[in-house]
C-alpha positions as CSV (number, residue, x, y, z in Angstrom):
1,M,0.0,0.0,0.0
2,F,2.9,2.3,0.9
3,F,4.7,1.7,-2.4
4,L,1.4,2.2,-4.3
5,C,1.0,5.6,-2.6
6,I,4.6,6.5,-3.6
7,F,4.0,5.4,-7.2
8,T,0.7,7.4,-7.4
9,A,2.4,10.5,-6.0
10,M,5.3,10.1,-8.5
11,A,2.9,9.7,-11.4
12,I,1.0,12.9,-10.4
13,A,4.3,14.8,-10.0
14,I,5.5,13.8,-13.5
15,I,2.1,14.6,-15.0
16,L,2.2,18.1,-13.3
17,I,5.7,18.7,-14.5
18,F,4.7,17.8,-18.0
19,I,1.7,20.1,-17.9
20,L,3.7,23.0,-16.5
21,G,6.4,22.5,-19.1
22,Y,3.9,22.2,-21.9
23,T,2.2,25.4,-20.7
24,A,5.6,27.3,-20.6
25,I,6.3,26.1,-24.2
26,A,2.9,27.3,-25.3
27,F,3.5,30.8,-23.8
28,E,7.2,31.0,-24.8
29,H,7.0,34.6,-26.1
30,T,4.9,35.8,-23.2
31,I,7.2,34.5,-20.5
32,R,10.3,35.1,-22.7
33,L,11.8,31.7,-22.0
34,N,13.3,29.7,-24.8
35,K,11.2,26.6,-25.6
36,A,14.3,24.4,-25.9
37,A,15.4,25.2,-22.4
38,T,11.9,24.5,-21.0
39,A,11.6,21.2,-22.9
40,L,15.0,20.0,-21.7
41,V,14.3,20.9,-18.1
42,T,10.8,19.3,-18.3
43,G,12.2,16.1,-19.9
44,V,15.0,15.6,-17.4
45,L,12.9,16.5,-14.4
46,C,10.3,13.9,-15.4
47,W,13.0,11.2,-15.4
48,T,14.6,12.5,-12.2
49,V,11.3,12.2,-10.3
50,Y,10.8,8.7,-11.8
51,I,14.2,7.4,-10.7
52,V,14.2,9.0,-7.3
53,A,10.8,7.6,-6.4
54,T,11.7,4.1,-7.7
55,E,13.7,1.5,-5.8
56,N,14.8,-0.4,-8.9
57,K,17.3,2.2,-10.4
58,E,18.7,-0.2,-12.9
59,M,15.3,-0.8,-14.4
60,V,14.7,3.0,-14.9
61,T,18.2,3.4,-16.4
62,E,17.5,0.5,-18.8
63,Q,14.2,2.1,-19.8
64,L,15.9,5.5,-20.4
65,S,18.6,3.8,-22.5
66,H,15.9,2.0,-24.6
67,H,14.0,5.3,-25.2
68,L,17.2,7.2,-25.9
69,G,18.0,4.6,-28.6
70,E,14.7,5.3,-30.3
71,M,15.0,9.1,-29.8
72,S,18.5,9.2,-31.2
73,Q,17.2,7.7,-34.5
74,I,14.8,10.7,-34.9
75,L,17.4,13.3,-33.8
76,F,20.1,11.9,-36.1
77,F,17.6,11.8,-38.9
78,L,16.6,15.4,-38.3
79,M,20.2,16.5,-38.1
80,G,21.2,14.7,-41.3
81,A,18.2,16.1,-43.2
82,M,18.8,19.6,-42.0
83,T,22.5,19.4,-43.0
84,I,21.7,18.2,-46.5
85,V,19.2,20.9,-47.0
86,E,21.7,23.5,-45.7
87,L,24.3,22.2,-48.2
88,I,21.8,22.5,-51.1
89,D,20.9,26.0,-49.9
90,A,24.6,27.0,-49.6
91,H,25.0,26.1,-53.3
92,D,21.8,28.0,-54.3
93,G,20.3,24.6,-55.3
94,F,16.8,25.6,-54.6
95,E,17.1,28.2,-57.4
96,I,16.6,25.3,-59.8
97,V,13.0,24.9,-58.4
98,T,12.2,28.5,-57.4
99,K,13.1,29.9,-60.8
100,R,10.3,27.6,-62.3
101,I,7.7,29.0,-59.8
102,T,7.2,32.3,-61.4
103,T,3.7,33.2,-60.0
104,T,3.3,35.9,-57.5
105,K,-0.4,35.2,-56.9
106,K,-0.9,33.9,-53.4
107,R,-3.9,31.7,-54.4
108,K,-2.0,30.0,-57.1
109,L,1.1,29.6,-55.0
110,I,-0.6,27.8,-52.1
111,W,-1.9,25.2,-54.5
112,I,1.6,24.6,-55.9
113,I,3.2,24.5,-52.4
114,A,0.5,22.2,-50.9
115,L,0.4,19.6,-53.7
116,L,4.2,19.5,-53.9
117,S,4.4,18.9,-50.1
118,F,1.6,16.3,-50.2
119,F,3.3,14.1,-52.8
120,F,6.9,14.7,-51.8
121,S,6.0,13.6,-48.3
122,A,4.8,10.2,-49.5
123,V,8.1,9.6,-51.2
124,L,10.5,11.2,-48.7
125,D,8.8,11.6,-45.4
126,N,6.9,14.4,-43.7
127,L,9.9,15.7,-41.8
128,T,12.3,15.9,-44.7
129,T,9.5,17.4,-46.9
130,T,8.8,20.1,-44.4
131,I,12.5,21.1,-44.2
132,V,12.8,21.2,-48.0
133,M,9.6,23.0,-48.7
134,I,10.1,25.7,-46.0
135,S,13.6,26.3,-47.3
136,L,12.0,26.7,-50.7
137,V,9.4,29.1,-49.4
138,R,12.1,31.2,-47.9
139,K,13.4,31.8,-51.3
140,L,10.0,32.9,-52.6
141,V,8.3,34.9,-49.9
142,A,9.7,37.9,-48.0
143,N,6.8,38.6,-45.6
144,K,7.1,36.7,-42.4
145,Y,3.4,36.1,-41.8
146,D,2.8,34.9,-45.4
147,R,5.7,32.4,-44.8
148,W,4.1,31.3,-41.6
149,K,0.7,30.6,-43.3
150,L,2.5,28.7,-46.0
151,A,4.5,26.8,-43.4
152,G,1.3,25.9,-41.6
153,L,-0.1,24.6,-44.9
154,I,3.1,22.6,-45.5
155,I,2.7,21.0,-42.1
156,I,-0.9,19.9,-42.9
157,A,0.1,18.8,-46.4
158,A,3.2,16.9,-45.3
159,N,1.5,15.1,-42.5
160,A,-1.5,14.2,-44.8
161,G,0.9,13.0,-47.5
162,G,2.9,10.9,-45.1
163,A,-0.2,9.2,-43.6
164,W,-1.1,7.2,-46.7
165,S,2.4,6.0,-47.5
166,P,4.2,3.2,-45.6
167,I,7.4,5.3,-45.6
168,G,5.9,8.7,-45.3
169,D,5.3,8.9,-41.6
170,V,7.0,7.1,-38.7
171,T,3.7,5.8,-37.3
172,T,2.6,4.4,-40.6
173,T,6.0,2.7,-40.9
174,M,5.6,1.3,-37.4
175,L,2.3,-0.3,-38.3
176,W,3.8,-1.5,-41.6
177,I,6.8,-3.1,-39.8
178,G,4.4,-4.6,-37.2
179,N,2.3,-6.3,-39.9
180,Q,-0.8,-4.4,-38.9
181,I,-1.0,-3.0,-42.4
182,T,0.3,-3.8,-45.9
183,A,1.9,-1.2,-48.2
184,A,-0.5,-1.5,-51.1
185,N,-3.6,-1.6,-49.0
186,V,-2.8,1.4,-46.9
187,I,-2.1,3.4,-50.1
188,V,-5.4,2.5,-51.7
189,K,-7.4,3.0,-48.5
190,L,-5.9,6.2,-47.2
191,I,-5.0,8.3,-50.3
192,L,-8.5,9.8,-50.7
193,P,-9.0,10.6,-46.9
194,S,-5.6,12.1,-46.8
195,L,-6.3,14.2,-49.9
196,A,-9.5,15.4,-48.2
197,C,-7.5,16.3,-45.1
198,L,-5.4,18.7,-47.2
199,L,-8.0,20.0,-49.7
200,V,-10.5,21.3,-47.1
201,P,-8.0,23.5,-45.2
202,L,-6.5,24.5,-48.6
203,L,-9.9,25.8,-49.9
204,L,-10.6,27.5,-46.6
205,L,-7.2,29.2,-46.5
206,R,-7.5,30.2,-50.1
207,T,-10.4,32.6,-49.2
208,S,-8.2,34.7,-46.9
209,F,-4.9,34.3,-48.7
210,K,-5.3,37.0,-51.4
211,G,-3.2,39.3,-53.4
212,H,0.4,38.9,-54.5
213,I,3.5,37.9,-52.6
214,T,6.6,40.0,-52.2
215,K,9.8,38.1,-53.1
216,P,13.0,38.5,-51.1
217,D,15.8,40.7,-52.5
218,Q,17.8,38.6,-55.0
219,D,21.5,38.1,-54.5
220,F,23.3,39.2,-57.7
221,E,25.9,36.5,-57.3
222,T,23.1,33.9,-57.6
223,N,21.9,35.4,-60.8
224,S,25.3,35.6,-62.4
225,L,26.7,32.2,-61.8
226,T,29.7,31.1,-63.9
227,P,29.2,27.8,-65.9
228,R,31.5,26.1,-63.3
229,D,29.4,27.4,-60.3
230,A,26.2,26.4,-62.1
231,K,27.5,22.9,-62.7
232,Q,28.5,22.6,-59.0
233,R,25.1,23.8,-58.0
234,N,23.3,21.3,-60.2
235,I,25.5,18.4,-59.0
236,V,24.9,19.3,-55.3
237,F,21.1,19.7,-55.9
238,A,20.8,16.5,-57.8
239,T,22.9,14.6,-55.3
240,G,20.9,16.0,-52.4
241,I,17.5,15.0,-53.9
242,M,18.8,11.6,-54.8
243,V,20.1,11.1,-51.3
244,L,16.8,12.0,-49.8
245,L,15.0,9.7,-52.2
246,F,17.5,7.0,-51.4
247,V,16.6,6.9,-47.7
248,P,13.4,4.9,-48.0
249,V,14.9,2.6,-50.6
250,F,17.9,2.0,-48.3
251,K,15.5,1.1,-45.4
252,S,13.4,-1.3,-47.6
253,V,16.5,-3.1,-48.9
254,T,18.6,-3.3,-45.7
255,H,15.8,-3.1,-43.1
256,L,18.0,-0.7,-41.2
257,P,16.4,2.3,-39.5
258,P,15.8,5.4,-41.8
259,F,18.4,7.5,-39.9
260,M,21.2,5.1,-41.2
261,G,20.2,5.8,-44.7
262,M,20.2,9.6,-43.9
263,L,23.7,9.3,-42.4
264,I,25.2,7.4,-45.3
265,G,23.6,9.9,-47.6
266,L,25.1,12.8,-45.6
267,G,28.5,11.0,-45.9
268,L,28.1,10.7,-49.7
269,M,27.2,14.4,-49.9
270,W,30.3,15.2,-47.8
271,V,32.5,13.3,-50.3
272,V,30.9,15.0,-53.3
273,T,31.3,18.5,-51.9
274,E,34.9,17.8,-50.9
275,I,35.7,16.6,-54.4
276,I,34.0,19.5,-56.3
277,H,35.6,22.1,-54.2
278,S,39.0,20.4,-53.8
279,E,40.8,23.0,-55.9
280,K,39.6,26.0,-53.9
281,D,41.6,27.4,-50.9
282,E,40.4,26.8,-47.4
283,Q,38.7,30.2,-47.0
284,D,36.8,30.0,-50.3
285,R,35.5,26.5,-49.8
286,K,34.5,27.0,-46.1
287,A,30.9,28.1,-46.8
288,Y,30.3,25.0,-48.9
289,T,31.5,22.4,-46.4
290,V,29.5,20.0,-44.3
291,A,31.3,21.3,-41.2
292,Y,30.0,24.8,-41.9
293,A,26.4,23.5,-42.7
294,L,26.4,21.7,-39.3
295,R,27.1,25.0,-37.6
296,K,24.2,26.6,-39.4
297,I,21.5,24.0,-38.6
298,D,19.0,24.9,-36.0
299,T,20.4,23.0,-33.0
300,P,18.0,24.5,-30.5
301,S,15.1,22.9,-32.3
302,I,16.8,19.5,-32.1
303,L,17.3,20.0,-28.4
304,F,13.7,21.1,-28.0
305,F,12.6,17.9,-29.8
306,L,14.9,15.9,-27.4
307,G,13.3,17.4,-24.4
308,I,9.8,16.8,-25.6
309,L,10.6,13.1,-26.4
310,L,12.3,12.7,-23.0
311,A,9.1,13.9,-21.2
312,I,6.8,11.8,-23.3
313,S,9.0,8.7,-22.8
314,A,8.8,9.2,-19.1
315,L,5.0,9.2,-19.2
316,E,5.1,6.1,-21.3
317,S,7.5,4.3,-19.0
318,I,5.3,4.8,-15.9
319,G,2.4,3.4,-17.9
320,Q,0.3,6.6,-18.1
321,L,-0.1,6.5,-21.8
322,T,-1.3,2.9,-21.7
323,K,-3.8,3.8,-18.9
324,V,-5.2,6.6,-21.0
325,A,-5.6,4.2,-24.0
326,T,-7.2,1.5,-21.8
327,W,-9.6,4.1,-20.3
328,M,-10.6,5.2,-23.8
329,D,-11.2,1.6,-24.8
330,K,-13.6,1.2,-21.9
331,A,-15.3,4.6,-22.1
332,L,-15.7,4.9,-25.9
333,R,-15.9,1.3,-27.0
334,E,-16.6,2.2,-30.7
335,P,-13.3,1.7,-32.6
336,Y,-13.8,4.8,-34.8
337,A,-14.3,7.0,-31.8
338,I,-11.3,5.5,-30.0
339,V,-9.0,6.0,-33.0
340,M,-10.2,9.6,-33.6
341,S,-9.6,10.4,-30.0
342,I,-6.1,9.0,-30.2
343,G,-5.5,11.1,-33.3
344,I,-6.6,14.3,-31.5
345,F,-4.5,13.3,-28.5
346,S,-1.5,12.9,-30.7
347,S,-1.5,16.7,-31.3
348,I,-0.6,17.0,-27.6
349,V,1.5,13.9,-27.0
350,D,3.8,12.5,-29.7
351,N,2.1,10.0,-32.0
352,V,4.9,7.4,-31.8
353,P,4.2,6.2,-28.1
354,L,0.5,6.4,-28.8
355,V,0.7,4.0,-31.7
356,A,3.2,1.8,-29.8
357,A,0.7,1.7,-26.9
358,S,-2.1,0.8,-29.3
359,Q,-0.1,-1.9,-30.9
360,G,0.5,-3.3,-27.3
361,M,-3.2,-3.1,-26.4
362,Y,-4.6,-4.8,-29.5
363,D,-3.0,-7.9,-31.1
364,L,-3.5,-9.3,-34.6
365,T,-6.2,-11.7,-33.3
366,T,-8.3,-8.8,-32.2
367,Y,-7.7,-6.7,-35.3
368,P,-6.0,-8.7,-38.1
369,T,-3.7,-7.3,-40.7
370,D,-5.4,-4.6,-42.9
371,H,-8.3,-4.3,-40.5
372,Y,-9.9,-0.9,-40.7
373,F,-8.8,-0.1,-37.1
374,W,-5.2,-0.1,-38.1
375,E,-5.8,1.8,-41.4
376,F,-7.8,4.5,-39.5
377,L,-5.1,4.6,-36.8
378,A,-2.5,5.3,-39.4
379,Y,-4.6,8.2,-40.8
380,C,-5.6,9.7,-37.5
381,T,-2.2,9.6,-35.8
382,G,-0.5,10.8,-39.0
383,T,-2.7,13.8,-39.5
384,G,-3.9,14.6,-35.9
385,G,-0.5,16.0,-35.1
386,S,-1.1,19.0,-37.4
387,I,-3.7,20.5,-35.0
388,L,-0.9,21.8,-32.7
389,I,2.5,22.8,-34.1
390,I,4.3,20.6,-31.5
391,G,2.1,17.6,-32.3
392,S,4.4,16.3,-35.1
393,A,8.0,16.1,-36.2
394,A,7.0,18.3,-39.2
395,G,5.5,20.9,-36.9
396,V,8.5,20.9,-34.6
397,A,10.9,21.3,-37.6
398,A,8.8,24.2,-39.0
399,M,8.6,25.9,-35.6
400,G,12.4,25.8,-35.3
401,L,13.1,26.9,-38.9
402,E,10.6,29.8,-39.1
403,K,10.3,30.6,-35.3
404,I,6.6,30.3,-35.6
405,D,4.7,31.4,-32.5
406,F,2.7,28.6,-30.8
407,I,-0.4,30.7,-30.1
408,W,-0.4,32.2,-33.6
409,Y,-0.4,28.7,-35.1
410,L,-3.2,27.7,-32.8
411,K,-5.4,30.6,-33.9
412,K,-4.6,30.7,-37.6
413,I,-3.7,27.1,-38.6
414,G,-4.8,24.8,-35.8
415,W,-8.6,25.1,-36.6
416,L,-7.9,24.5,-40.3
417,A,-6.0,21.3,-39.5
418,L,-8.8,20.2,-37.2
419,V,-11.4,20.7,-39.9
420,G,-9.3,18.8,-42.4
421,Y,-8.7,16.0,-39.9
422,F,-12.5,15.5,-39.5
423,A,-13.1,15.8,-43.2
424,G,-10.6,13.1,-44.0
425,A,-12.0,10.9,-41.2
426,I,-15.5,11.2,-42.6
427,V,-14.3,10.3,-46.1
428,Y,-12.5,7.2,-44.7
429,I,-15.6,6.1,-42.7
430,L,-17.9,6.6,-45.7
431,L,-15.6,4.7,-48.0
432,N,-15.2,1.9,-45.5
433,Q,-19.0,1.5,-45.3
434,L,-19.3,0.9,-49.0
435,P,-20.1,-2.7,-50.0
436,G,-17.0,-4.7,-50.9
């Protein structure tokens, strides 16, 4: 009884720390406290309370090591993707794409950006797509709030695009690896709901996104590249895109985690850039090196992501996420309602442990492979994270790259993502009810 009371007090303390930390992150600009610092303190405090209140210290340490192994995959993936994008940007590689987007009409631009993000995400993944597309938008749009709106749309589009592809979102990949879904079936069943999840917010945003964009001032050096510089730019751009496309292929062939493909891709990019700039002196080649790109990536956003994942993994380790899922199973009963609730909850808590908890709660005898429960779970957890900017890896990356305010996103984009989320869910349910 005594130990039960201690465990209950510990769980309450960790939940309170998480809520306070989450609130501080939400009001970052009001309290003037960097979100990365808050996230790190929150994550470490959660684990500190856990280990202090537990007699079996080795068990807690083993749990932390296990979670850190999973977290490091995401962090290294993020670091590698950011570095590759920075390398392409340093060589003005995005000019190849931006020069072909000549429209200044906002309504036309959002269609181009949204559809590119949606389909790129299915091939790359939602995180890499967000990094690439936001880097592209920076080259096209000068106004900060216009960029923020487009970044919000990119988050919705990338998460929607990732949900229907087995390699587009980490949660869909988890279900694919766990044999809950098959690749061909999830594509067929989820592409239309995912498209609805994008199109509804896109049409709503189109009504208020009027006029023409203002492009950033162009660098004259970019517009007057020598043939040699243009060739180097094309090589780096082509290599970077091929490396990003290579990551899911590498995973499928080797069955190694995606971050391994990203790291070997970064290594290949490193070799290529060293070779093409080998004749330049140290000072001239400095801005084109991987070492320089690593210094330019947004390290605070990576640390923020680490802190959030630490806090969430602590909640998972003490069994609170499983308890929530079990309670939902008893209270809601209807599988559609359960999955939709999990999807909305994933906007607050990372979707990875939620899907992992769901996989642990329901085995393949309860819901066999390609059962609608798993398909709908892939959709809801993949797209539900768009409702809040810290609800998905894509949102966290966008927040770090563009310094998007949490409250601004909630007011301007969050409701659009919520409407799109329900629109796609309704489409899936209606399609699933069709005979055959």
